[in-house]
N, C-alpha and C positions, 0 to 999 in steps of 0.2 A: 504493500500500500504506500502510495506516494503522499507524504504529509506536507510537501512544499506549498501547495495551494489550498491547505485545509481550511483556512479562515477566510472564506469568501464573503461573509455577510458583514455589513457595517456594524452590527451589534458585537460580533466576536472581535472585530478589529478594534473597536472602541474599548471593550473590556480588557483586551490584551495590552493596549496602550496605557490604560488607567491602572491596571494591576499586572505588571509584568511578572512572569514566572514560568516555571516548567510544568505544563499540565499534560504531558505526553501520556496517552492511554497505556502504552506498553510499560511505562515505568511505574505508574501508580495503580492501575486497575488491571492486574495481570490476568485474573480469571475472566473478567469481562473482555479484555483485549483478545484473549484466546478465542472466546466464543464468537466475537464479532467478525473474526476472520472467516467464519462460516456463513456470514450474511452476504446479501448481494453487494458486489463491489461498488456499484453505482450509488448505494445508500450509505457506504461506510463513512463518507465525508460528513454527512449530516449527523450520523450517530456519534462520530468523534467530536463534532462541534457541540452537541448536546452534552456529552461527557465533560467537555472543557468548562461549560457554564456551570454545571452541577458541581464539578470539582472545585472551581473557584469559590462558590458559595460555601461549600462544606469546609474548605481549608480556612476560610476567614473565621468560621466558628470554632475550629479546632486548634488554632495556632496559640500555643501557650505563651509566646513572646509578644502577643498583642493584647493590650488592655481591653476590657469589656466595652469601654466607651468608644475606643477606636474601631473595634469590630462592629459595633452597632452602627456607627457612622458609615463605615464602608458598605455594610449591607444596605443602608438607606441610599447610598450613592448608586449601587448596582440596581436597586429598584427604580430609581429615577432614570437611569440610562435605559432600562427596559421600557419604561413608560414612553420615553422619547422616541423609540424606534417602533413602538407597537401601533397596530392598525386594526381596529375592530376586535380587540382582545386576542390578537394573534401577532406573532413576531417571527420574522424570517431569521433562521440561524445558519443556513448554508444553502447557496444557490437559491432555489425558489421553495425550499422546504420551510414550513412554518409550524410552530407549536403554540399551545395555549399560554397566554400570559398569566391566567389565573392559577394554573398549576405551578408556574415558576414562583409566583408571589406566595403561594401556600408553602412551597419548599423554603423560601426565605424566612417565613414566619416560624417554621419548624426549627431552623438553625438559630433564629433569634432566641427561641426558648432555651436552647442549649446554653446561651450566655448568662441566663439567670436560673440555671438548672437547679431543681430540687428533686429528690427521689420521688418517683411517681407513686401515688397512693394505691393504685389498682392496676390490674392488667388492662382494663379498658382505657385508662389514660395512656398507657404505654402503646397500645395498638393505635390510638389516635395520633400519637407522635410518629409512629412508624408510617402511617398514612401520609403525614405531612412531608417527611424527608425521603420517603422511598416509594410509597404508593403513587405519588405524583409523578415520579420518574416513569412508572409504568404507563400512566396516562399520556405523557409526552412521547414515549415510544410508540404508543398507538397513533398519535398524530403523525409521526414520521412514516408509519406504515399505512396511513390512510384507513385505519380501522375505526369505524363509526358505530359498530354494533354495541349497544349498551351493555349486554352481558359480557362480551369480550373485554370491554374496558374495565368492568368490575373485576374480572379475572386477572387483568394486568395489574390492578391495584393489589390484589391478593398476592401475586408473585413478588411484587416490590416489598410488601410487608414481610413475607417469608424470608426474603434475603436480608432485610434489616434486622429481623429477630436473630438470624444466624450471626450477623455482624456483632450484635450486642452480646450474644452468648460467648462469642470468641474473644471479645475485647473487654471483659469485665475488669481485668487488671489495668489495661491501658486507659480505660475511661476513668477509673479511680485515680490514676495519676493526673488526670485533667480535672479532678474534683467532682466527678459525676458518678452517680449510682442509678443505673437504668432499671435494675431488677426491682419490681414493685414491692411496697411494704406488705401487701397481702400475701406475697410469696416468701420473702426472706425476713420480714419484720423490718423495723426502722434501722437503717445502717448508714453510717457516714463513709465517705471515701477513705478517711483515715483508718477506720476500723477494718475496711476491706484490705487495705494495704498491709495490715498486720496479720491477716489470716494466712494460714499455711496451705500449700498446695493440697488439693483433695478435701478441703474443708467441707464438712457434711452439709451445712446449711447453704453455702454458696453453690455447691455441686447440685443440690436439690433444685435451687432456683434456676440454674442453667439448664438442667434437665427439663424443667417445666417450660422454659422458653423454647427449647428445641421441639418439645412435644406440640406446642402451639404452632410452631413454624411448619411442622409436617402437615397440619390441616390446611394451611395457606398454600404450601407447595402443591398439594393435591388439587386444590381448587384452581390455583394459578395455571398449572399444567393442563388442566382440562379445557382452558380457554384457548390453548395454542391451535386447536382445530379451526378457530375463527380467523386466524391471521393468514395473510397471503402465503402461498406455498413456498415461495423463495425464502421466507423468513423463518419457517417452522424449525428447521434443524438448528439454526443459530440460537433461537430463543429457548428451545428445548435443552440444548447443551448447556447454555448459561444457567438454566434452572437446576439441572442435574449437578453441575460443578459446584454451585453454591450449596445445594443440599448435601453433597458429599463432605463439605466442611463440617457439618454437624456430626457425621460419623467419626471424623477425625477428633473432634472435641470429645466425643464419647470415649474413644480409644485412649485419649490422654487424661481420662478420669475427670472430665468436665473443667473444674477450676485448676488450671495448671499454668501459673505465670512463668514457670521455668521451661515450658515447652511451647513451641510455635505450631499452631494448628493451621496448616495450609495444604493445598493440593499440589504435589510435585508434578513437573511437566509430564513425566511418563504416565502418571495416573490420569492427567487431563486428556492425553491422547487416547488412552484406553476408554475413558468415559465418553469421549466424542465418538469413537468408533461404535461403542455400545448404543449410543443415542441414535446413530444413523440406522443401525439394525433394528432398534426397538421402537422407533418413532411411531409408526402407524399402529402397531399392536398396543403400545402403552396408552396412546391417546384413545383408542377404542375402549380400553378397560376403564377409562375415567368415568364412564356412566354408572359404574357400580360402587356401592358403599361410599358415597360421597359424604363429606363432613356436613353436619347440620348447620342451620343458620346460627345457632347458639355457639357452635365451635368457631364460627367465622365472625362473631361479634356484629352481626348484621343490624343490630339495634342501635349501633353508634351513628351519630349524625353524619360522619364522613361517608357512610353507606346509604343512609336513608335519604339524604339529599339528592342522590342519583335517581331516585324515583323508580327503581327497578324492583319488580315483584320477583322474589326468589323462592 
């Protein structure tokens, strides 16, 4: 893939000039980079551009060397820049490909909440956050693929939530170093980041909480993958592989005894290649089986406003 002409939209050019940095997909999003290689070549530019925008927003929220005030100001600047280039709630990010500004603004609000983060009281609150910072990415991917089917878009949200739950389960120690505890109080009780940093690998309470997150993620993976049948044929294998790669991180976390700050839970290249091959062979049969034993609406938190506002009967 040739990255030389990757930033063709005025929005991306403005953001790169305002916030210079290295947002290469291959460097930062290795699993996503691997999966996107299986997507149509003509769409890789727009997918990379979307990644750049999301990466920039995310990095502002996660930079420990930036004050909260500076980070909030920079997020406000990004939102103003998006407003300036938007037209009818849409914004072009590469060539003539556009995405919803509402999804981007919801993502920014999710990252804003990180800057004043307090441990979430319930799993419902955590799922809402996952919708803001990851479910919205699923919606923007639907925009890139021209997927308008409401059920497919809800499934894209589910897949984003599943991936974010996996990220949180993997990064409990890393997030604690940033002063954040995403595991809800209803799951692990009230905990501070300082108390988590003092816990030993394999701590029973934290391991239970991580296990619960991964269990919730499985429901969302199942639902998310069932929506792949609605996306254009040329995108199916790339999306399915990305889902399976992220889902496999959960298996590695389990193998590492859940809370293991001394071990890195990642998918090595050889395993990515094996998973991609398996996905190619299993795609049609696996999607066919998605009609059986699906998670309930309760399993998928369909009562939350982020879902009910979509107006889809499930």
